[in-house]
N, C-alpha and C positions, 0 to 999 in steps of 0.2 A: 616886674618882668611881664611881658606880653604873653598871654596864654588863652586857650579857649575858654577856660573858667573865668578869667579876668574880663574877657569880652562879654561873656554871658551875663555876669554880674553887673557890668557897666550898663548894658542895654536894659536890663531889668530895673535899674535904679533911675535912669533918665526917661524911659518910656516914650521917647520921641526919636525919629530918624535923625541920623547925623552924617555929616560929610566925612570923607577920609581925612581931611585936614583937621577937623575938630577931634576926631578919634585919636589922630597922631599927637596932637598937642596934649591931650588929657592922659594918654596911656604910655607914650613913648618918651624916653629920656636920651635916646641916641639914634644916629642914622641906622645902626644895626637893628635896633628894635622896630624902627619904621619899616624896614624891609621885612622883618618877621611879621609885623602886622599885615602888610600887603599880602603875603603868602597865606597867612591864616584866614583872611577875609575871602581869598580866592577859594580856599578849601571849603570853608563853611557855606559859601554861596553855592558851590557845586554839590554839596550835601543837602542843600535845601534848608539849612538851619538859619541862614541869614538871607534877606532879600535886598535887592537894589531897586529903589524907586525910579520913576522916570527922570527925576531931578538928580540922579546919581547919589542919593542918600542911602545909607545902610540902616537896616532895622531888623529886629528878630522876626523870624517867620512864625506863623501860627502853626505850632507843632501838630495840631489836629488835622491840618490840611496836607500834611506830608505823608505819603504812603510808599511802601516798599513792595516790590513784587516782580513779576515777569511780564514781558510784553507779548501780547498775542496779536500778530499782524494780520491785516486783511489785504486781499489783492487790490482793493480800492485805494490803498495807501494809508488809510487810518488804522486804528487798532484799539486794544483795550489793555489796561494794566490789571492783571489778575493779582490781587493783593495777597501778601503772605499772612496778614492778620485774619484769623478765622472770623467769619460773620460779616466781613466788610464787603460791600458791593463793588463790582468791577468799575474801573474809571475809563471813560471814553476819551480817547486822544485823537483829535483831528489831525489830518495829514500834515498841516503846516506847523504842528507843535510836537512832532515825533522826534525831532532832533537827529534824524538818521538812524533811529532805532530799528533793529532787525528782529524778526520773529524769535521768541524765547530768550531775548537778552534780559538780563537781570537789571532792574532800573529803580530809580527814585523818581516819583512824580509829585507834582503839586496839584491839588484839587482846587480849581478856580471857580467852579460852580457846584456847590454841594447838592442842590436840588436836582440838577440834571446829571450829577456825577461825571462832570467833564473836567479835564485838566490838561496838563502839559508835562512832558518829560524834562527833568532838570539835571539828571545825571544817569549815565550808563555805568553800572557797577561792574558788570561782567558780560563780555561778549559771548554769544552762543555760537557764532559763525566765524571761525578763524579761516575757513575755506568755504568756497561757494562753487557749485557746479552750474554750468550754463552754456550758451552757444555764443561764439565769437561773431561779432558783426562789425562792419566798417561803416562809420557814419561821420560825414564831414571830415574825411581823411584821418579819423582817429579810431582806434579799436576799442570796443566795449564788449563786456560780457553781459548778455541777457540772462539773468538767473532762471533756472528751471522752476524753482519754487516760486509760485505766484505770491507767496507771502512776503517776498522781497521785491517791492514795487519800483525799484530804481535800477538803472544800469551801472556797471562798474568799469571805470576807465582802466585800460591796460596799455601802459606806455609801450612803444615799439621795442625798446630794448628789454622788455620783460615778457615778450611773446613766447620765448623758448621754442621757436620754430613752428608755433601754431599758426594757422591761416584762417581766413574768414570761412565760416561755416562749420568749423571744428567745434565739437563738444569738449569743453575743457574744465579742469579743476584749477581754480584761481585762489591763491593765498592772499588774504586781505593785508594791504600795506597801510591803508588809511581809510577812515570812515567819513571824513568831512572835508572834501568830497570823497565819495567811495572810489578807491583805486586798488589795483591788485597786480599780482604777478602769476603768470601761468606756471603751474607746477608740472602738469602732464595733460595730454589729450586722452580722451576716451573713445575707443572705436564704437561704431554703431552696433548695437546688439544684433546677433545673427540667429539666435534661438532663445527660447524661454530662459534657459540657465544663464546665458550671457546677459539677459535683461535683468535677472536678479543680481548678477555681478555688478551691473551698472548702478543699481539701486543701493547696494552696499557701499559703493564709491560715493554716490550722491549724498548719503547720510554720514559719510566718514566713520563707518562702523569698524571697529578693530578686527583685524584678520588673524593675527597671531598674538600669542602671549610673549612678553619680554623674557629674555633668557633667565633673569633672576627668578621670575615666577615659575618657569618650567623646572628650574633646578630645585627650588624649594618643594614643589609638588612631588618631584621624583624622590627627594629625601624623605618626605612624609610616607610615601609608599614603602620604601625599604624599611623605615623605622617600625611601621605597623606589623611586620612579620615577627618582631620580638616583643612588642609592647603588650603588657597585660591589659586586657580590655574591661574586666569586670570590676576592678577596684573602685569603690565608692559609688557603684551603680546598682540599681535594682535589677535583679536577674528575671527577665520576662521571656526567656528562651522557650519555656514550656507552654506559654500562652498561645493559643491558636491565633495567628496573625496573617493578614494578607495585604498586598498592595493592589489597588484597582486603578488602572490607567488605560490610555488608548493603546491600540495595537502597535503604533509606531514609537511609543515612548522609550527613551533610553536611560533617562535619569529618574529615579524614584524617590521623591522627597518624603512621601508620607505612607504610612501603613496604619491599618485599623484593626481593632478587636472589639467584640461586643459579648457580654455575658449577661444572663438573666439573674437578678437578685430578688430577695424576698419583697423588696419595696419597689422594684421597677427594673431599671437597666443600668449597667455600668459600661461606659464607652471609653475605650483607650484610643487616643490619637497619638501615634508615634511619629515624630519628625526627625529626619536625619540630623545628627548632632554636628553640624558643620563647624560650629564655634570651638569644638575640641581641636580641630585641625587648623582653622584660620583665626589667628589671634589679632588683636587690635594693632593696626599700623604695620603689620608684616607686609612683605612684598606682594603676597597673594591678596591680602586685604585691600591694599591701596589700589591695586588693579581692579578688583571686584567693585570697589567703591566708585571708581571712575566709570566703569561700564554701567553699573547701577542695576542692570537686569540682563537676562539672556534674550537674544533676538531670534525669533522663530520665522522661518521661511518654508515654503512648500518642499524645498529640496535640501535644506540644511538648517542647522542651529549654530548660532554664534554664541557660545556659552559664557556665562559670567565667571565661572571657575574653570580651571584646566580639566580636561576629561579624566585625568588621573583621579580627581576628586569627584567631579559631577557624575561620572559614569562608573566609578569603581568604589573608592574608599567611603564616600558619603552616600552612595546609592543603596537603598534598602533592597538589595537583590534577594531572590528566593533561595532558601537553604543556606544562606550565609549569615554568620554572626555579624551584627552591625550595632554600632553605638547610636543611640537615639536620645531625644528629649521627649518625654512622655507627658501628655496631659490626660490625667484620669478623672473622668466626670461621672457623677451619679445622677440619674434622672428618676423621678417617680413615675407612676403608671400613666400619668397624663403627658409626660414629656417635659416636665418642668425640671430644670437643673437645680439640684438641692445640695451639691457639694462638688469640690474639685481639688485635686493635688497636682503638683508639678515636680518632676524629678528626672535625673538622667537615668538611662536604662541600657540594658543590652538585650536586643531582640533577635529573633530568627524567623523571618517571614516564611510561612508554609508554602505559599503559592504566589506567583505573579499573575493576577487575574486582569481581565479586560472588561471594559464597560459592557461590551456586547454579551460576554459569557455570564456576567453577573445578572444582567437583565433577563437573560434566557432562563437562569436558574430560579430567580425570585418571581418574576412576573409570568413567563411562559411555562414555567414548571417543566422544562425540557428534561425528559426522563434519562437520556443518555448522560447529560451533563450532571444531573443530580446524582446519578450512580457514580460517575467518575470522581466527583468531589464530595462523596457521601460523608466524609469525616467533617466537612465544613458546612454542609447544607443547613444544619440547625443554626449555626451562627449567621449565615446569610439571611435566613428568614427572620431572625431577630433584628438584623440590620434594617430590613425592609420595614418592619413594624415601627422601629424607633425613628426611622427617617420620616415616615408619614406623621408621627406625633410632633417631631421637631418642625416640620414644614407647616403643619397646621397652626402651631404656636406662633411661628414667625408671621404667617399671613394674618392671623388675628390681631397682631399688634400693629399692622399697617405696612408691613414690608412689601415692596414692589416686586411682582412676580413676572418679570419679562421672560418671554420665550422668543426673543428675536432670532430670525434665521441668519445663519452665517454661511459663507461659501466654503466649500472644501475643494481645493485644487489638486487634481490627480495628475502626476507626472510619471511617465513610464521610465524604464531603466535606461532608455536612450536619450532621456531628457526632453522628450516630446510631450506636449500637453494632451492628456487623454480625455479629460472631461473637467467641467466645473459644475459641481452639484451642491445641493443644500446639505450642509453638514447634519448628521443625525445626532440628536440628543435624546437620551432615554432615561429611564428611572435610575439607572446606576450613576449617571452624571449627577442627578439631584441628590442621591444618597451621599456621595462623597462631598458635595457642596454643603449639605446640611451639617455633616460631621466637622468639616473644616471651619464653618461659621461658628459652631459651638465652641471649638477650641480657641479660635481667635477672640471671641468675646470673653471667655473665661480668663485668658491671659491679660487682656485689656483692663478687665475689672480689677484684677490683682494690682496693677500698676495705679490705677485711678484710686482705689481704696487706700493704698499706702502713700499716695501723693509722691510717687517715685518718678524720676525723669524717665521718659520713654518716647517712642515714636508711635503715634496713633494714625490709623487710616480714617481720614475724615471725609465726610460727604455732606455739604451744606444744603439747606433747603433751596429750591429754585427761586430765581427772581420772578416775582409775580408779573413783572412787565412782559415776560415771555409766554404768558399764559394765553394770549389772545388767539393765536393760531390753533392751539389745542381746543379751545372753547368753540371756535368756528367749525372745526372739523367734527367735533362731537355733536354739535347741533345738527349738522347735515347727516352724518353717518349713523348716529345712534338716537336721533330725534330727541336730544337732550333739551329739556325745557328751562332748566335753571339758568339764570342770568349771571350769577356769580359762582365761579368754580375756583377752588384753591388747590394747592398741591396736596392737601389732605384727602382730596377726592380721587387722587390717581389710582389707588388700589381698586375702587369700585368701577372706575372707567375701564381699567385693564380687564377686569372680570367681565364687564358688559360687552366688551369688544371681542372677547374670546369666541372664536368659531365664525366670526363675521368676515366678509371680504375686506374689512377695514382694519383687521387686527394688527397686522404688521405695521401699517402706516401710523396708526394711533400710538402703538408702542414706540415707534421710531420718533414721533413728534414729542412724546413725553420724555424719552431719553435725551433728545436734543435740548429740551428745556432745562434739564438738570445741570447743575454745576459739575465740573470734573472732580472726581474724587482725587485726593492728594494725601501726602504725608505731612504730619505736623506734630510739634511738640505739645500742642494744646488740644485737649479733647473737646470737640463740639458735637460729637455723635456722628452717626452715619444715617442720613436720611433715607437712602435707597433700601437699606436693610431694617429701617425703623429701630436701630440699635443705639442705645445711649452711650455705648462705649465699644470701640472696635479697634483692632490692630491687625497687622499682618505677621503671623508667626509660622505659618505652615509650609512656606516654600523657600527655605534659606539657600537651596542649591541654585535657584534662578532669580531670586529677588534680594537685593542688598538690605533693605530695611528689615526683613525677616531675620537676617543674620544678627543685625544690631539688637533686635528685641531678644533674641536667644541669649546674647552676651549679658544684657542688662538683667534678664530674669535669673540667669545663673549666678551672677554677682550678688543679687539680692538674696537668693536662697542660701548662698554660702556665707551671708553676713558681711559682705564686703562694704565697708562704710567709707564715706568721703568727707573731707573737710568742706567748709562753705565755699571757699575759693575754687576747689576742685569741682564742686557741684555746678558752679556758675560756668566754668570752662566746658564742662560736659554738656550742659544745656545748649550753650552756643554752638558746640560741635554738632550736636544732634540737629539743631536748626538748619545748619548748612547742609547736613546729610539729607534732611527731609526735602529741602528745596531741590538739591541736585538730583535725588532719586525721583522726585515728581517730574522733573524735566526730562530725565532719561526714559521714563515711562512714556511720556508724550512722544519722544523721538521714535521709540519702538512702535507705538501705535501708528504714527505717520508713515513709517517705513513699511509696515504691514499693509496699510491702506493703499499705498502707491504700488506695492507688489501686486495686490489683487486687481487694481485698475489696469496695470501694465499687462498682466497675464490674460485678463479678459480681452484686451485688444489683440494679443497674439492669437488667442483662441478663435476670434471672429474674423480675422483678417482675410481668410479664404471663403468667407460666407457673404461677401458683398453682393447685393442683388437678391439674396434669399429672403423669403417672407416668414414671419414668426408671429405667433399669438403671444400676448403678454398682459400685464396689468399696470395701470398708472399708479406709481407709488409716491409721486411728488409733483407739485405744480409750482412753477414760478411765473413771473410776468413774461419771460422770454422763452420758456421751455416746458415740456412735459418729460418727467423722468419715468422710464418704462423698465419693468423687470420682465424678462422673457420666461415663458413657461417651460420650454424645453431644457434650458440651461440656466444656472444661477448667474445670469449676466444682466447688467443694467446698461441702458443707453439713453440718449436724449433725442427727442423730437423738438427741433426749434420752431417757434411760432412763425418765423419768416418763411419756413418751408411749407406751411399749410396755406394753400392758395385759394380755398373756396370761399374765404370770408376774411374780414379783419377781426382779429380776436383781442379781447381785453381781459385783464386779470381782475377777478372779483374777490377781494379780501374776505368778505363775509362768508362765502361758501368755499373758499380756496378752490376756485375753478377758473377755467378760461371760457369766455362766452363770445360767440360770433355776433357782431353788431347787426347784421342783416338776416342771417339764417336762423338765429336763436340757438344754434347748435352749441352744446356745452360739454366740456371735459371735466370730469370730477375725479378726485383721488379715489382709487378702488375700482374704477371702470375697467372692464376688459377692453382690449384694443389689439388691432392687427397692424403690424409694422413691417417695413422692409429695411434691410441694412443698407444704407446709402453710402456710408464712408467709415473707414476705421483709421483714426489718426493715431498711429503708434507713438509718435513723438509726444503728443499731448495726452496720450493714454486715455483716449475717448472714443466711444462708439456713437456715431451719428445715424439716427433712424429717420425714416419718412413714413407717412401714413400710407 
């Protein structure tokens, strides 16, 4: 009988390529088996397990040269396969070898040059883009969609009978009907945005983000809410309602994942991190669970949130509201006087948050010693002061072990009640933000170490070391900006470089360059540590309301603590399921990041559209061969000065100093230089601000 196993054994025994006729003579006894062989070979070739030589002979592939991952497309047409296997370098895919792969597609690739890490796509496992947004154009009497995303570098043919009344120049959503060649059908057209809110609506459409929950999900959430009125909450839980507890979030937060408590002990400190027990309500493969898994994360925009869970859960049942009894999953940790964690326990609990605190108020209480606030919250002031002491100890420990301490500025977009853009400012980060971060990092590490020590299936939050090939730009920048003398710099030098850059005009730029050199953090069933945090073991446990992997980790931890065992077959199935969840969750996180980035760019363009011709001071934050990237001082807005618009000389890019230099005048532009610019054009369609000197 012809099978994959028989084929595999045959190739291993002969060790030489064979023609289809030879394989058929050896392995097949009937025409039916010959047809089966043909289908099997087609499948195995598509999976990369068997190769076809130029002479049309079949042979086993070198398994070491086959990689699985997702495709990260570049607007130039080429791209990279980001491998699923921890520790593997990315694979460069030239444009001619992409096989029509689109950004974020899940793929199988063959490495053709190990030294250069170059290869080709041999199979597309899962398409990331069933729908594409773009502009309809008429070329050579045929209609095409020009994708809005530059990561899709080809146009999509739209047959006339699939236009759905769309006309040339319309922005449309096209459903993909075929990928080789790319063809599609217009589902609907999108009106040009008329204000910032409709611009955000357009981005929600562009990224195909869910707007509503399915009826079954809404019904289940409603039933959970009615059931909670009669359900006993304390059974099997540790009663922590008398423990002083607070949530600390932003002023605009509506869902409260986490609450914290700190008490002083004879040997140091006891920190309680209480996380909403979402797993109590959302069970494996329920309607709510499957929808949450598909969404992967909550999506945050300046004027709205698209939640992972229905608001019944995210803003009520699971939200750790003040003065309300809530079910939680508590991580209780003991620290000595130096901030070293010396013990931890995990258990389900019932808590009652005393206050809903904000970052601003907590900072004013701990750092500013605001007398009015300290009087208002006098019953909790002692605990806040303990939190401040413990935070400093934990932070110092983390920095000493080599954790990267970025303080990259982020924009905060202010929209008034009428939907108008009020301002774009640098978001404030204060000591209270650091405090919550340190406490959450500690809890995540404690949970991850539990799984690692027990060799239990789990999802880890991994962050691999950067590729040393990406270090050149950082070294050049540091030599110029920080007078760095060393010729060889490794990623292990990053903490010292960040410290040295602190307070200089180059701080933001160097932090950004280092961040850009790092690989993207992702979810994985294998623990390879977290480079950015210098953590040997890390997971995400503290935000199950808005991140699906956290909910999974809650379930797995609860099952382990309850002594739930699995047979070997069940364990294997679980690990495979977790691998798929890790991949999908990482992908959805990237989609959320991209949508947020596009929103910021779009709203910056809206904010500056009436300021064309005005002059601003700013700072050069990036230089490429064709442009200067400038951040304005008055607003947290970035724009570009293109080299072609600088008319006083011919400028060339100097890689050594990351600068532009005039060939005749000797004038140079360096990263970090102050600069005065004029707003020449605002391209709302491209979401770009074009500046002139």
